[in-house]
MOPAC internal coordinates of N, CA, C and O (Angstrom, degrees):
PM7 1SCF
backbone

  N    0.0000 0     0.00 0     0.00 0    0    0    0
  C    1.4879 1     0.00 0     0.00 0    1    0    0
  C    1.4705 1   107.29 1     0.00 0    2    1    0
  O    1.2310 1   120.10 1   -44.88 1    3    2    1
  N    1.2913 1   117.42 1   135.12 1    3    2    1
  C    1.4637 1   126.16 1   176.56 1    5    3    2
  C    1.4770 1   108.13 1   -62.41 1    6    5    3
  O    1.2310 1   120.61 1   -32.39 1    7    6    5
  N    1.3248 1   116.45 1   147.61 1    7    6    5
  C    1.4219 1   121.32 1   179.81 1    9    7    6
  C    1.5169 1   113.48 1   -61.65 1   10    9    7
  O    1.2310 1   120.44 1   140.73 1   11   10    9
  N    1.3550 1   116.77 1   -39.27 1   11   10    9
  C    1.3583 1   122.68 1   178.20 1   13   11   10
  C    1.5539 1   110.13 1   -61.22 1   14   13   11
  O    1.2310 1   119.24 1   141.51 1   15   14   13
  N    1.3265 1   119.06 1   -38.49 1   15   14   13
  C    1.5643 1   123.99 1  -175.39 1   17   15   14
  C    1.5084 1   104.00 1   -71.65 1   18   17   15
  O    1.2310 1   121.04 1   141.80 1   19   18   17
  N    1.3856 1   115.61 1   -38.20 1   19   18   17
  C    1.4821 1   119.09 1   179.16 1   21   19   18
  C    1.5072 1   113.98 1   -56.37 1   22   21   19
  O    1.2310 1   124.37 1   130.96 1   23   22   21
  N    1.4613 1   109.22 1   -49.04 1   23   22   21
  C    1.3982 1   116.76 1  -178.84 1   25   23   22
  C    1.4865 1   112.33 1   -61.77 1   26   25   23
  O    1.2310 1   118.75 1   137.69 1   27   26   25
  N    1.3009 1   119.98 1   -42.31 1   27   26   25
  C    1.4174 1   126.15 1  -179.43 1   29   27   26
  C    1.5478 1   109.19 1   -61.80 1   30   29   27
  O    1.2310 1   121.97 1   134.72 1   31   30   29
  N    1.3104 1   113.83 1   -45.28 1   31   30   29
  C    1.4781 1   120.24 1   179.86 1   33   31   30
  C    1.5261 1   111.04 1   -59.79 1   34   33   31
  O    1.2310 1   119.36 1   136.70 1   35   34   33
  N    1.3035 1   118.82 1   -43.30 1   35   34   33
  C    1.3961 1   126.53 1   178.52 1   37   35   34
  C    1.5176 1   110.27 1   -60.55 1   38   37   35
  O    1.2310 1   121.86 1   134.12 1   39   38   37
  N    1.3330 1   114.05 1   -45.88 1   39   38   37
  C    1.5503 1   117.75 1  -176.80 1   41   39   38
  C    1.5881 1   104.54 1   -65.37 1   42   41   39
  O    1.2310 1   119.36 1   133.45 1   43   42   41
  N    1.2862 1   118.84 1   -46.55 1   43   42   41
  C    1.4452 1   115.58 1  -175.06 1   45   43   42
  C    1.5818 1   111.44 1   -65.65 1   46   45   43
  O    1.2310 1   120.90 1   148.30 1   47   46   45
  N    1.2788 1   115.89 1   -31.70 1   47   46   45
  C    1.4564 1   120.01 1   176.69 1   49   47   46
  C    1.5370 1   108.32 1   -64.12 1   50   49   47
  O    1.2310 1   121.02 1   125.23 1   51   50   49
  N    1.3969 1   115.66 1   -54.77 1   51   50   49
  C    1.4070 1   115.19 1  -179.63 1   53   51   50
  C    1.5194 1   115.47 1   -58.62 1   54   53   51
  O    1.2310 1   120.97 1   144.32 1   55   54   53
  N    1.3246 1   115.75 1   -35.68 1   55   54   53
  C    1.5181 1   118.69 1   175.24 1   57   55   54
  C    1.5278 1   113.14 1   -76.24 1   58   57   55
  O    1.2310 1   120.92 1   168.11 1   59   58   57
  N    1.3234 1   115.84 1   -11.89 1   59   58   57
  C    1.4821 1   122.94 1  -177.56 1   61   59   58
  C    1.4571 1   110.28 1    60.20 1   62   61   59
  O    1.2310 1   119.61 1  -141.91 1   63   62   61
  N    1.3755 1   118.36 1    38.09 1   63   62   61
  C    1.5332 1   122.89 1  -174.02 1   65   63   62
  C    1.5857 1   101.44 1  -133.82 1   66   65   63
  O    1.2310 1   121.43 1   -88.55 1   67   66   65
  N    1.3970 1   114.87 1    91.45 1   67   66   65
  C    1.4094 1   116.67 1   179.14 1   69   67   66
  C    1.5161 1   116.33 1   -59.64 1   70   69   67
  O    1.2310 1   121.91 1   149.02 1   71   70   69
  N    1.3396 1   113.95 1   -30.98 1   71   70   69
  C    1.5677 1   117.28 1   177.94 1   73   71   70
  C    1.5136 1   109.43 1   -62.91 1   74   73   71
  O    1.2310 1   117.09 1   153.60 1   75   74   73
  N    1.3122 1   123.14 1   -26.40 1   75   74   73
  C    1.4128 1   124.65 1   178.56 1   77   75   74
  C    1.5542 1   113.56 1   -54.17 1   78   77   75
  O    1.2310 1   120.94 1   146.54 1   79   78   77
  N    1.3083 1   115.80 1   -33.46 1   79   78   77
  C    1.4627 1   119.11 1  -176.79 1   81   79   78
  C    1.5298 1   108.47 1   -66.49 1   82   81   79
  O    1.2310 1   120.18 1   151.85 1   83   82   81
  N    1.2305 1   117.25 1   -28.15 1   83   82   81
  C    1.5985 1   119.07 1   178.70 1   85   83   82
  C    1.5661 1   109.32 1   -83.59 1   86   85   83
  O    1.2310 1   120.20 1   162.59 1   87   86   85
  N    1.2052 1   117.22 1   -17.41 1   87   86   85
  C    1.4787 1   118.08 1  -174.62 1   89   87   86
  C    1.6347 1   113.25 1   -94.51 1   90   89   87
  O    1.2310 1   121.71 1   146.03 1   91   90   89
  N    1.3288 1   114.34 1   -33.97 1   91   90   89
  C    1.4144 1   119.13 1  -176.65 1   93   91   90
  C    1.5900 1   111.86 1   -79.04 1   94   93   91
  O    1.2310 1   122.06 1   -34.15 1   95   94   93
  N    1.3530 1   113.67 1   145.85 1   95   94   93
  C    1.4344 1   117.32 1   175.34 1   97   95   94
  C    1.5316 1   107.53 1  -133.52 1   98   97   95
  O    1.2310 1   120.38 1     3.14 1   99   98   97
  N    1.2796 1   116.88 1  -176.86 1   99   98   97
  C    1.4497 1   122.56 1   176.38 1  101   99   98
  C    1.5138 1   114.39 1   -54.24 1  102  101   99
  O    1.2310 1   121.86 1   146.60 1  103  102  101
  N    1.3486 1   114.04 1   -33.40 1  103  102  101
  C    1.4730 1   119.37 1  -176.73 1  105  103  102
  C    1.5872 1   114.80 1   -84.21 1  106  105  103
  O    1.2310 1   123.10 1   173.14 1  107  106  105
  N    1.3989 1   111.66 1    -6.86 1  107  106  105
  C    1.4643 1   116.64 1  -176.74 1  109  107  106
  C    1.5346 1   108.91 1   -66.07 1  110  109  107
  O    1.2310 1   120.78 1   -35.00 1  111  110  109
  N    1.3460 1   116.11 1   145.00 1  111  110  109
  C    1.4660 1   122.07 1   174.28 1  113  111  110
  C    1.4274 1   109.73 1   -84.85 1  114  113  111
  O    1.2310 1   118.74 1   -55.06 1  115  114  113
  N    1.3788 1   120.00 1   124.94 1  115  114  113
  C    1.5209 1   123.75 1  -176.96 1  117  115  114
  C    1.4729 1   112.26 1   -54.27 1  118  117  115
  O    1.2310 1   119.07 1   138.60 1  119  118  117
  N    1.3356 1   119.39 1   -41.40 1  119  118  117
  C    1.4500 1   121.35 1  -174.46 1  121  119  118
  C    1.5174 1   110.71 1   -86.35 1  122  121  119
  O    1.2310 1   119.75 1   127.07 1  123  122  121
  N    1.3335 1   118.08 1   -52.93 1  123  122  121
  C    1.4648 1   119.78 1   179.95 1  125  123  122
  C    1.3991 1   124.78 1   -74.13 1  126  125  123
  O    1.2310 1   119.18 1   137.37 1  127  126  125
  N    1.3643 1   119.18 1   -42.63 1  127  126  125
  C    1.3872 1   124.67 1   175.57 1  129  127  126
  C    1.5291 1   113.67 1   -79.21 1  130  129  127
  O    1.2310 1   121.93 1   139.59 1  131  130  129
  N    1.2501 1   113.91 1   -40.41 1  131  130  129
  C    1.5204 1   115.17 1   177.81 1  133  131  130
  C    1.4981 1   113.90 1   -84.45 1  134  133  131
  O    1.2310 1   121.75 1   160.46 1  135  134  133
  N    1.3629 1   114.26 1   -19.54 1  135  134  133
  C    1.5108 1   118.87 1   171.78 1  137  135  134
  C    1.4053 1   112.35 1    72.00 1  138  137  135
  O    1.2310 1   118.24 1  -146.20 1  139  138  137
  N    1.2862 1   120.96 1    33.80 1  139  138  137
  C    1.5033 1   124.14 1   175.33 1  141  139  138
  C    1.5324 1   111.60 1   -71.36 1  142  141  139
  O    1.2310 1   120.58 1   -58.16 1  143  142  141
  N    1.2796 1   116.50 1   121.84 1  143  142  141
  C    1.6014 1   118.98 1   174.67 1  145  143  142
  C    1.4965 1   105.18 1   -78.64 1  146  145  143
  O    1.2310 1   122.17 1     0.59 1  147  146  145
  N    1.3372 1   113.46 1  -179.41 1  147  146  145
  C    1.5071 1   117.52 1  -170.13 1  149  147  146
  C    1.5893 1   110.56 1   -71.44 1  150  149  147
  O    1.2310 1   118.89 1   148.68 1  151  150  149
  N    1.3338 1   119.73 1   -31.32 1  151  150  149
  C    1.4174 1   121.88 1   176.17 1  153  151  150
  C    1.5858 1   112.18 1   -72.60 1  154  153  151
  O    1.2310 1   120.72 1   142.27 1  155  154  153
  N    1.3523 1   116.23 1   -37.73 1  155  154  153
  C    1.3659 1   122.01 1   178.59 1  157  155  154
  C    1.6055 1   108.14 1   -68.55 1  158  157  155
  O    1.2310 1   120.83 1   144.00 1  159  158  157
  N    1.3424 1   116.02 1   -36.00 1  159  158  157
  C    1.4688 1   120.29 1   178.56 1  161  159  158
  C    1.5330 1   110.13 1   -62.49 1  162  161  159
  O    1.2310 1   119.68 1   136.46 1  163  162  161
  N    1.3060 1   118.22 1   -43.54 1  163  162  161
  C    1.4614 1   121.15 1   173.82 1  165  163  162
  C    1.3751 1   113.16 1   -57.62 1  166  165  163
  O    1.2310 1   119.96 1   130.94 1  167  166  165
  N    1.3506 1   117.68 1   -49.06 1  167  166  165
  C    1.4663 1   121.39 1  -177.83 1  169  167  166
  C    1.5176 1   108.65 1   -63.20 1  170  169  167
  O    1.2310 1   119.55 1   144.67 1  171  170  169
  N    1.3523 1   118.47 1   -35.33 1  171  170  169
  C    1.4738 1   124.74 1   178.79 1  173  171  170
  C    1.6050 1   108.35 1   -58.35 1  174  173  171
  O    1.2310 1   122.32 1   127.88 1  175  174  173
  N    1.3330 1   113.17 1   -52.12 1  175  174  173
  C    1.3802 1   124.02 1  -173.55 1  177  175  174
  C    1.5778 1   110.31 1   -63.51 1  178  177  175
  O    1.2310 1   121.52 1   136.99 1  179  178  177
  N    1.3850 1   114.69 1   -43.01 1  179  178  177
  C    1.4281 1   118.27 1   178.56 1  181  179  178
  C    1.4916 1   110.39 1   -67.52 1  182  181  179
  O    1.2310 1   120.22 1   143.77 1  183  182  181
  N    1.3528 1   117.18 1   -36.23 1  183  182  181
  C    1.5417 1   119.83 1   178.79 1  185  183  182
  C    1.4800 1   109.21 1   -66.00 1  186  185  183
  O    1.2310 1   121.63 1   142.28 1  187  186  185
  N    1.3440 1   114.48 1   -37.72 1  187  186  185
  C    1.4951 1   118.59 1  -175.32 1  189  187  186
  C    1.6051 1   106.98 1   -65.54 1  190  189  187
  O    1.2310 1   124.01 1   133.29 1  191  190  189
  N    1.3747 1   109.91 1   -46.71 1  191  190  189
  C    1.4959 1   114.79 1   177.91 1  193  191  190
  C    1.5788 1   112.58 1   -51.48 1  194  193  191
  O    1.2310 1   122.00 1   130.26 1  195  194  193
  N    1.3399 1   113.78 1   -49.74 1  195  194  193
  C    1.4268 1   117.95 1  -179.02 1  197  195  194
  C    1.5608 1   115.28 1   -66.03 1  198  197  195
  O    1.2310 1   122.51 1   138.38 1  199  198  197
  N    1.2904 1   112.79 1   -41.62 1  199  198  197
  C    1.4667 1   122.25 1  -179.08 1  201  199  198
  C    1.5382 1   114.52 1   -60.63 1  202  201  199
  O    1.2310 1   123.65 1   135.90 1  203  202  201
  N    1.3292 1   110.60 1   -44.10 1  203  202  201
  C    1.5203 1   117.99 1  -175.95 1  205  203  202
  C    1.4288 1   114.05 1  -109.37 1  206  205  203
  O    1.2310 1   119.78 1  -173.59 1  207  206  205
  N    1.3686 1   118.02 1     6.41 1  207  206  205
  C    1.5404 1   126.97 1   175.66 1  209  207  206
  C    1.5193 1   107.84 1    52.14 1  210  209  207
  O    1.2310 1   119.67 1  -128.21 1  211  210  209
  N    1.3458 1   118.24 1    51.79 1  211  210  209
  C    1.4567 1   123.38 1  -179.98 1  213  211  210
  C    1.5944 1   100.27 1  -122.63 1  214  213  211
  O    1.2310 1   124.93 1   -14.78 1  215  214  213
  N    1.3629 1   108.13 1   165.22 1  215  214  213
  C    1.5136 1   112.17 1   173.85 1  217  215  214
  C    1.5809 1   105.52 1  -120.87 1  218  217  215
  O    1.2310 1   121.60 1   -48.27 1  219  218  217
  N    1.3250 1   114.54 1   131.73 1  219  218  217
  C    1.4826 1   118.78 1  -178.20 1  221  219  218
  C    1.5953 1   105.44 1  -111.33 1  222  221  219
  O    1.2310 1   121.40 1   -62.29 1  223  222  221
  N    1.3109 1   114.92 1   117.71 1  223  222  221
  C    1.5185 1   119.66 1   178.65 1  225  223  222
  C    1.5018 1   106.66 1   -83.02 1  226  225  223
  O    1.2310 1   120.26 1   -68.25 1  227  226  225
  N    1.4089 1   117.12 1   111.75 1  227  226  225
  C    1.4475 1   118.61 1   179.81 1  229  227  226
  C    1.4871 1   111.22 1   -60.14 1  230  229  227
  O    1.2310 1   117.29 1   145.32 1  231  230  229
  N    1.3600 1   122.77 1   -34.68 1  231  230  229
  C    1.4385 1   122.99 1   178.25 1  233  231  230
  C    1.5472 1   114.89 1   -60.37 1  234  233  231
  O    1.2310 1   121.16 1   149.08 1  235  234  233
  N    1.2943 1   115.40 1   -30.92 1  235  234  233
  C    1.4441 1   120.14 1  -176.70 1  237  235  234
  C    1.4826 1   110.21 1  -106.25 1  238  237  235
  O    1.2310 1   118.74 1   176.88 1  239  238  237
  N    1.4414 1   120.00 1    -3.12 1  239  238  237
  C    1.4360 1   116.98 1   174.44 1  241  239  238
  C    1.4713 1   119.96 1   -67.27 1  242  241  239
  O    1.2310 1   118.93 1   -51.74 1  243  242  241
  N    1.2294 1   119.64 1   128.26 1  243  242  241
  C    1.4631 1   126.20 1  -178.49 1  245  243  242
  C    1.5226 1   109.96 1   -91.14 1  246  245  243
  O    1.2310 1   120.38 1   -59.74 1  247  246  245
  N    1.3045 1   116.88 1   120.26 1  247  246  245
  C    1.5556 1   116.99 1  -178.38 1  249  247  246
  C    1.5387 1   109.34 1   -66.27 1  250  249  247
  O    1.2310 1   120.02 1   169.63 1  251  250  249
  N    1.3473 1   117.56 1   -10.37 1  251  250  249
  C    1.5676 1   120.24 1   173.31 1  253  251  250
  C    1.5560 1   110.56 1   -60.00 1  254  253  251
  O    1.2310 1   122.68 1   152.99 1  255  254  253
  N    1.2337 1   112.47 1   -27.01 1  255  254  253
  C    1.5114 1   118.44 1  -174.19 1  257  255  254
  C    1.6067 1   107.70 1   -67.37 1  258  257  255
  O    1.2310 1   121.84 1   161.06 1  259  258  257
  N    1.2816 1   114.08 1   -18.94 1  259  258  257
  C    1.4414 1   118.25 1  -178.32 1  261  259  258
  C    1.5565 1   116.36 1   -96.93 1  262  261  259
  O    1.2310 1   122.98 1  -175.14 1  263  262  261
  N    1.3904 1   111.90 1     4.86 1  263  262  261
  C    1.4291 1   116.92 1   179.22 1  265  263  262
  C    1.5198 1   116.66 1   -62.13 1  266  265  263
  O    1.2310 1   122.10 1   154.39 1  267  266  265
  N    1.4357 1   113.57 1   -25.61 1  267  266  265
  C    1.4282 1   114.60 1   175.01 1  269  267  266
  C    1.5677 1   101.96 1  -155.75 1  270  269  267
  O    1.2310 1   122.33 1   -24.66 1  271  270  269
  N    1.3877 1   113.15 1   155.34 1  271  270  269
  C    1.4626 1   117.12 1  -179.40 1  273  271  270
  C    1.5024 1   107.51 1   -61.96 1  274  273  271
  O    1.2310 1   121.14 1   141.16 1  275  274  273
  N    1.3481 1   115.42 1   -38.84 1  275  274  273
  C    1.4812 1   120.16 1  -178.84 1  277  275  274
  C    1.5292 1   112.46 1   -60.00 1  278  277  275
  O    1.2310 1   120.22 1   137.10 1  279  278  277
  N    1.3192 1   117.18 1   -42.90 1  279  278  277
  C    1.4281 1   124.10 1   173.16 1  281  279  278
  C    1.5095 1   115.85 1   -59.88 1  282  281  279
  O    1.2310 1   120.78 1   142.29 1  283  282  281
  N    1.2904 1   116.11 1   -37.71 1  283  282  281
  C    1.4649 1   127.46 1   172.02 1  285  283  282
  C    1.5040 1   108.94 1   -61.70 1  286  285  283
  O    1.2310 1   119.87 1   131.21 1  287  286  285
  N    1.3281 1   117.86 1   -48.79 1  287  286  285
  C    1.4752 1   122.83 1  -179.23 1  289  287  286
  C    1.4431 1   112.57 1   -59.04 1  290  289  287
  O    1.2310 1   119.50 1   140.04 1  291  290  289
  N    1.3113 1   118.56 1   -39.96 1  291  290  289
  C    1.4321 1   126.34 1   176.65 1  293  291  290
  C    1.6026 1   111.47 1   -63.05 1  294  293  291
  O    1.2310 1   124.16 1   137.16 1  295  294  293
  N    1.3086 1   109.62 1   -42.84 1  295  294  293
  C    1.5404 1   114.92 1   175.27 1  297  295  294
  C    1.5645 1   111.90 1   -61.43 1  298  297  295
  O    1.2310 1   119.65 1   139.71 1  299  298  297
  N    1.2214 1   118.28 1   -40.29 1  299  298  297
  C    1.4883 1   126.52 1  -178.24 1  301  299  298
  C    1.5210 1   107.75 1   -66.02 1  302  301  299
  O    1.2310 1   121.49 1   129.87 1  303  302  301
  N    1.3876 1   114.75 1   -50.13 1  303  302  301
  C    1.4682 1   120.88 1   178.62 1  305  303  302
  C    1.4851 1   109.84 1   -56.71 1  306  305  303
  O    1.2310 1   120.09 1   136.78 1  307  306  305
  N    1.3349 1   117.42 1   -43.22 1  307  306  305
  C    1.4964 1   119.67 1   178.73 1  309  307  306
  C    1.5143 1   112.00 1   -65.25 1  310  309  307
  O    1.2310 1   119.39 1   141.12 1  311  310  309
  N    1.3198 1   118.77 1   -38.88 1  311  310  309
  C    1.4534 1   122.50 1   174.40 1  313  311  310
  C    1.4797 1   113.09 1   -63.33 1  314  313  311
  O    1.2310 1   121.05 1   141.26 1  315  314  313
  N    1.3066 1   115.59 1   -38.74 1  315  314  313
  C    1.4622 1   120.71 1  -173.88 1  317  315  314
  C    1.5261 1   113.71 1   -79.08 1  318  317  315
  O    1.2310 1   119.63 1   162.05 1  319  318  317
  N    1.3077 1   118.31 1   -17.95 1  319  318  317
  C    1.4741 1   125.68 1  -177.88 1  321  319  318
  C    1.5064 1   112.50 1   -64.74 1  322  321  319
  O    1.2310 1   120.10 1   180.00 1  323  322  321

């Protein structure tokens, strides 16, 4: 499964909206288009950490990484390297 598809799948699971998976693309904004609230965002980040075995430091995390799913994918790939 492509990284982007995995991220979209995780977002739609956290939102509990299966239809969201068909609507989101690499260009979708994680907060605005996906509509994650602050609690869902924390769940999303924790799930990403588990799924990809990376650690995300909230103090150093730049919200710009959430401007698009593609940008977030690049962030994860950099953390995983």
